[in-house]
C-alpha positions, -999 to +999 in steps of 0.1 A: -078-609+244-103-637+248-076-664+251-055-667+282-017-666+279+002-698+283+015-691+318+013-707+352-011-684+371+001-695+405+036-685+396+023-652+381+004-645+414+035-652+434+056-629+412+031-600+416+031-606+454+068-605+456+074-576+433+048-551+447+047-565+482+009-572+481-008-603+496-025-618+464-057-637+473-069-642+437-059-635+401-088-631+377-082-632+339-100-603+321-107-609+284-103-573+273-083-555+246-073-563+210-035-565+214-024-600+207+008-596+227-009-583+259-032-597+286-050-584+316-058-597+351-076-583+381-055-588+413-075-592+445-056-590+478-064-604+512-071-569+526-098-562+500-077-541+476-079-546+438-053-539+411-051-541+374-022-562+360-011-559+324+012-585+311+030-581+277+051-605+257+083-586+252+090-551+264+067-522+272+079-491+254+096-464+275+070-439+265+042-462+277+057-463+312+072-427+315+044-406+300+015-415+324+038-409+354+049-376+338+013-365+332+003-373+368+032-352+380+019-324+358-015-326+376-034-344+348-055-363+373-075-385+349-044-404+339-041-440+353-004-445+358+015-477+367+024-483+404+061-480+412+079-510+425+092-507+461+127-507+448+121-482+420+110-485+384+076-498+373+082-529+351+088-564+364+101-593+343+083-626+343+099-651+319+093-638+284+069-612+297+069-578+313+044-568+340+029-535+350+005-530+379-021-502+380-049-491+404-082-508+396-113-487+389-146-506+393-168-484+372-159-500+339-155-485+304-179-461+288-180-479+255-214-494+261-232-469+283-217-437+269-207-405+286-230-382+306-232-345+297-207-337+325-183-364+313-184-351+277-172-317+291-145-334+311-135-354+280-129-321+263-111-307+293-088-337+295-078-337+259-073-299+259-050-303+289-032-332+274-026-314+241-012-284+259+014-303+280+049-298+268+069-331+272+103-330+289+134-335+267+138-370+281+102-379+273+102-363+239+133-384+230+114-417+234+080-406+220+073-417+184+066-389+159+039-390+133+051-398+098+019-406+079+034-438+067+012-467+078+022-503+076-014-514+075-017-515+037+012-539+033-001-561+061-035-562+044-020-573+011-001-602+028-030-612+051-055-608+023-038-635+002-039-658+032-076-649+039-086-657+003-072-692+007-086-697+042-116-719+050-125-695+078-122-663+058-126-673+022-162-663+018-156-631+038-127-621+015-147-629-017-174-604-005-153-577+010-117-580-002-120-555-031-136-529-007-107-534+018-081-529-009-100-497-019-097-486+017-059-491+015-058-469-016-079-443+002-055-442+031-026-437+007-044-409-011-053-391+021-017-394+034-005-375+003-030-347+010-024-340+047-007-308+055+020-302+082+005-293+115+018-286+150+025-318+169+011-323+204+011-351+230-016-376+218-029-407+237-036-422+202-064-446+214-087-423+233-121-439+225-148-445+252-135-480+258-104-465+274-124-441+296-135-455+329-160-440+354-184-448+382-218-437+370-215-399+363-182-397+382-148-384+371-130-400+342-100-423+344-080-427+312-062-460+307-042-478+280-012-455+274+005-482+253+010-461+221+014-424+228+027-403+199+036-367+190+011-359+163-015-333+152-043-331+177-066-347+151-049-380+160-070-380+192-099-358+180-107-385+154-120-407+182-143-379+193-158-370+159-159-404+143-191-425+146-170-457+149-162-458+186-187-467+213-224-472+213-233-436+220-211-416+196-209-378+193-239-358+180-244-320+179-253-317+216-223-338+227-199-320+203-209-287+219-203-302+254-169-314+243-160-280+228-171-264+261-144-284+278-117-284+251-120-248+239-124-234+204-114-258+177-119-264+140-104-298+133-087-303+099-112-325+080-086-341+057-066-350+088-096-365+105-105-385+074-069-398+072-069-409+108-103-426+106-095-445+074-060-455+087-075-468+120-101-488+101-073-503+079-051-511+108-080-527+127-087-549+096-051-561+095-051-568+133-084-588+131-073-607+100-040-616+117-058-628+149-083-649+130-056-665+109-035-673+140-038-711+144-036-707+182-067-685+184-097-702+200-131-705+182-145-679+206-117-654+199-121-660+161-158-654+163-154-622+182-128-609+158-148-618+128-178-599+142-158-567+145-140-573+112-173-576+094-187-544+109-157-525+096-160-542+062-197-534+059-189-498+067-162-493+040-181-514+014-211-491+016-214-470-016-219-439+005-187-445+026-165-414+030-139-414+058 
């Protein structure tokens, strides 16, 4: 998020220091992510350590907290898991918010610079390992299960009416509204055609922006906010779609990924469904953010940029998810 949360950062720093027994020297807001209910800070300590603080309005899901810790215990080393509180547990309350603290990795995300050949192989190894992990009974009980029933179409219908009457989005909606409604119909049509498939553990947002690395070093996988039990195409869509990152998959990179993942023939209808549903969901998220009267002009401009990119893609006569 581009906009800071409405909190006293001195009190927030004091809460972090007390909760995790660290000497906080500085708290630096990080304008990352698209979740309108979550914010991020870098925590600098007096002894030179750094941490990543995620703050969410409301509760973190149990799966978001339990799954990364479970995977680390299973030896999936790429997973970045929350740091336990000294007294046990991982979440700390702060007014209307919940806090999680993570290790900080300086290398940054791979959205802009892309993955090296070795990292494409590791990307495949990681997802192959993740999809092979069998969750414990306790974990399976709190993980969502794929239903192929998306709320994005209904959100688009409601927000589209607001966008059409909006000074900020009126011209945009005149140009792209019909194409976005066609996208919603496409999602419904694909959902009716998907076939039942084995469910595996999925990260559900495993694009290069959630892969961190130093240069050509090992991968660190972050943002475990929405894991789900679903067909493996739920994650593989991020690999095979051209929509994520500035250096998406090509034939060479796909072969490197397969070298790490193992033999695979993704279901093309399933990949198409997940691509179109993600586009539709992102459209609804961006519309809601832009129409939020509390959004800053900077935040609205950023959201409109990404919203327009999606709209241009789906409005292209050659578009096929």
